[in-house]
N, C-alpha and C positions, 0 to 999 in steps of 0.2 A: 364212400370210397376213402380209404386212408391216404392222407397226404404225408409224404416224407420229405425231409430236408434234402437239398440238392447240392452236390459238390462237383465243380468243374475240374477235371484233371487233363493231363496231356500224355500222349503216347511217348514211350521211351525208346530211344535208338538202341540197337543191339549192343551187347557188352563190348564187342570188338571195335565198336566205334566210339562209344563214350562209357567209361567205367563208372560204377556207382560212386567211387571215391571222388571222381571229378564232379559229379552232380552235387555231392555234399559240399564240396569246396565252393560251388556256385550257389549255395543256399537253396538247393533243390533236394527233395527227398525221393529216393527210388522206392518203388513199390511193385506189388504184383496182385493180380486178381485171379482167383482160382475158383473152381466149383464143378459140380457134377455136369458132365456133358459139354464142357468147354475146355479149350486149351488155355494154359496160363497166359495172362495178358500183362506184360510189363508196362508200368506207367511212371510218371514223375509229377511232382507237385511242389510248388514253392513252400518253404518252411512257414512263411508268414500266412499264406492261404490256409494251410492245414491247422496252424495254431489257432487262428481266428475261428475256424469251423469247429474244431474239437472242443473249444470252450463251452459249446452247447451240449456236449456229451451225448451226441446222437448214437443210439444203439443200432438203428436201421436207417439207411439213407440211400438215395439215388446218386449215382455218379454218371457223368457224361464225359466220354473221352473224345477230345477234339471237337466238342459240340455235337457229337453223334447221339444215337438213341440211348436213353437212360437204362442203367443196369441197377437193379436192387441188390444192395450188399450190406454186410455187417463187418465191423472191424474185428479181425481175428487176432492180429498181433501188431504191437507197436514196439519194435525192437529198439533198445537204447544202448548207447556205448556204456560198457561196464563201469560202474562207479559214478556215473553222471546221469543227468536228465536229458542229454543230447540224443535226439531221435536219429536213428540210422536207417530204418527200413519200415515200411508199412505193408501189411498183408490184409487184403479184403477177400471175403468169401461171398460169391454170388448166391443169392437166394432165389427161390422160385415161389411165386405167390400161390398160396393154397397148399404148399408142401411143408411138413414139419421140419423145424431146424432148432438148433440150440443157440441162444443169444445171451450175452452177458448184460444184465440189466443193472444200472447204477442204483445205489441206495441214496435216498434223499431224507435228511433229518429235518423234522419240523418241531416247533415248540421249545420250551425252556425246561431243562432237566433240573432235578433237585440236588444234583451233585455233579462232579466231574465225569465226563463221558469218555469211554474208550471204544473207538470204532474198530471192530475186528474184521468185518467184511465190507469192502467198498462196492462190490458187485455180487450178484447172484446169477448163476446159470439157470435159465428157464427154457423149457422145450415147448414148442407150439408152432402154429402157423404165424407168419409175419404180421398179419393184420390184427391179431389178438395180443401182440406183445405190448406191454405198457412202456411208456418212455422212461419211467423210473419206479422204484418201489419206495413209497412214502411211509416213514415211520415217525409217529408222534411220540415224543419222549416226556411229555408233561406229567404223565402218571407213573413214570419210572422212578421207583424209590431207590435210595442208596443201598447198594448190595444186591440189587436185582438186575435182570438183563432181558433182552429181547432176542429170541432165537428164531431160526427158520420156521419152526412149528407155529410161531405166532403170526406169520405172514399170511394174510388172506389170499387164497388162490382163486383166480377167475376160472370159470369152467372152460376146459379145453387146453389149459396150461398145466405144466408139470414142473415143479421145482426140483432141480437135479441135486442140490446139496442135501446133506444129512439133516434130518429134522431137529436134532439136538445141537446143531452148530450154532454157536453164539454169533449174533450180528453186531450188537452193541450192548455195552454194560455200563451201569451207573456206579461209580465208586463212592465209598464213604470218605468224607473229608477227614484228613488227619489233623487231630488237635494236639498241638505241642504245648505241654505244660511248662511254664517258665519257673525255674527255681528262684525263690526270693533272694534278692541280692543282699550280701553281707555288707552293711553300711556301718562304718565305725563313727559313732557320734563324737563330734568335736567337743572338747572341754570348754566350758564357759570361759569368757575372757577374764572374769574376776578370779578364776581358779588357776593360779600359776603353779607350775611344777615346783616341788621343793628344791631349794638351793643346795648345792653340794657343800658339805662341811669341810672346811680347810683341814689339811692333814697336820 
């Protein structure tokens, strides 16, 4: 049986009682849970709790509202204030065990490349049932030569999973190092001390 990380959240009062802006001023994040066959469920969570949990980058996890029965979800959206990294709202989608869904799987880079790397995709959308979803997609860059890249087509696919991105989409590329040739400096040689400049002839 697959074990998922667990997150404790709290139910959120109706908007006419406490506005989302008030929650944010109190360092709490408003959010909503939605999914097939359920009504939207508003919730709240402290910024600190979410920040600590999200550092683990879970793609599928259980949530418990006010200590009640666990609900299997995935993070669908983490809305941020424009131009900042300040989180304003969270959206979770309820998942059903044994039912196909699409989940964003994070990319994990391992090994040391032979040149500077450019990460084009941080996550890849994968379709399948929750229990088959990997925690991350691991890419070893040790054999990546400068000027080459790793694309979606190079990702090994587990049976029962489908990658939703285009096969030619680049995930990470290895850049060639730029060699800057320095021009030789023009150094004027100083005249030896015993060679004095000629004296001016009196008029």
